[in-house]
N, C-alpha and C positions, 0 to 999 in steps of 0.2 A: 178404381172400383175395388172393393174389398170382397174377397170370396173366402168363405170358411167351410171346408168340407172335412176338416180334421180338428186337431187340438190347438192349432195356431192360425192366425190370419196374416195375410200379407197384403200390403197396400202399395201396388205398383203405380205407374204413371196412368193418366186417364186413357191412354190408347192401348194399354195392355192389361191382361188379367193373369195372375199367377194362382193356380189352384194347388191345394194341399190335400191329397187323398191318403189317409193313414193306412198302414199295412192291414189293419183289422177291419177296414171298411167292407160292408156287405155290398156286393156288386153283381149285376147280371148283364146280359147282353144289352138291355135297354139303357143301362147307365153308360156303357161304352158308346152306344149310338148317340146318346144325348151329348156326350163330350165331343164326339166327332162332328156332330152337326154344329155345335157351338164353334169349333175350330174353323170349319168352312165358312160360317157366317162372319166370323171375325176377320178372316183373310179377305173376304169379299169387301169388307169395309175398311181395309188397310189397318187393321188392328191385330193384336197378337194375344194368344193364350199360351201360357207355358205351364208346365207341371213342375212343382217344386223339387221333386225327387223322382227317381226311376220307379216305374210301376212295380209293385210287389204284392205279395199276399193274394187275396181273392181277385183283385183287379188283374194281376198278371195271369192267374189261372184262367179267367174268362177270356182274355186276349189269346191265350194259347188254344183253349178248347174251340173257340170260334174261328180259328185259322187266321187271325189278324197278323200274328207275328210273321208268318210266311209271306204275307202280302204287303208288308210295310215298305213304303218308299223311304227316302232319306229323311224327309220331314217327320214322318210318323215315328221312325226309330229315334230321332232326336227328341221328340215330344214325350213319347211313352217310356223309352228306355235310356234316354240321355246318351245315346250313342251317335257318334259322328260316322256317317257312312261315306266311304271314298270309293270312287269308281275303279 
């Protein structure tokens, strides 16, 4: 599947989707909720969604303001921030 949310597109395997959200993208809480819903649906169908780069700009600001960063589990941190969380 090809997903283009920025200036470039990425064509991953049929069982995975890579999204590219540019730093200047306009985002609000509904955008974050949509991405999170898509991630859960993909996981339920044994598929994956990844983010091409760490969240930045407006997307990162929304994640911070909404309190998502404090509630992230290791999968969330890896997806949104490209951080590996070790126990």
